Steps between C-alpha positions, in 0.01 A plus 500: 500500500774751600704421187175560286422830673863606444462426125161684481669806642769481244233465232316808615812711521602391135155583382503220235149344467535160649239219526504266806342156535453239743474126413321196646397171384208613303688767321769250401224268366368790291846590372559129392187547275555868384821598351417869500443499873808306551702750312354795697582338828833390411594850369393672837802623668365436849314176583387364827384162632137556611414144568670243738483261198773702333720494796461131527566455121821704531623262773416207283673642197813627688404859479429603853289802554563710821138548582145526362404867435121518432349785299289617781791510751718682247216760418470560885871539546518742206218707644704552814805589290280744299398669824864530613633602165200719385452287187191564298258209415229430243247241573336304211251224518218338702156668540452874555398440861805271567758732341362806674508305840868399426577868432346599823688241709830595337439868592428404862771231551775654284435881498821599328425275209352706219212332315503699179230309314270199529257338250294179523572211271163493330582730198456396143833344395475688173575815712824351654723750312302783658534348844875456439539866400294597813759305716787655323360846580483420867887466499461204762804326628310173563198341329304221651288309254222286648405295203490124498768281325592483230306820393714726727831363357392545147350852572799628682733377247303659209473841666822515710675763287179709439445515879866595565479401870832368640356199704185324385378219699199259444325428843203292394244488782703699756276794480196283596699368805617843605152638463345226711303353215680168527708347778854376492611168670586512860873546594542124583375408147748766355796374697424141395486603137138388487301801391379301208345259739311787674368633167395145415305454808322845440405392145545131448308442188646796322859448617525119466625501145740793549675360813469115474518439140707807449761414769524148357570637160768737643671222670509300181679799334755513794571114484551526113744793545673291778539201267613725207185421294362754253 
């Protein structure tokens, strides 16, 4: 986490538009099927292991990862840094009610962080360039994009230069958690690397394919890599 924050600060100082991504088992599965997504992720200068499955895979494949850095934890840490360093923020995504509540919470918890713009995610995607120009005009240092995967990866990649924001991060459902619309797993589940199990217990029918079939598919990819298979 500390290393990541240090790199983000360097990126903001350099003012070069940079896309950040986190990876988990589900995203790896998507990348195996989608070459365009794979290229976007592999070309990102800063990548974190969001899922404990990635940390485990790193150990199995002989590429140990220091620690899991989840998107929501990194966002929270960067909000603290934004308050200390007076970074400006733009919030994009979720419903109007949620994004406005996130803005309010940030202004209360992190008063020195400047929210220079916010917009819900329910805009016509044909207007994406106009939204990108609005973001550029804000001169934000950090942009949080609360779209789902893989839309956020594609959208950020497509409009990165037009937005001209130094650090752009996809945060998925983190706005919903911060606003209290959804709940995150208890600390015990987080420490055990079992947040996926908590989500499954909340919505077993919807999450069964993603977590049980998806995790099995991921482990097949890991074992193939371990054995040197293509």
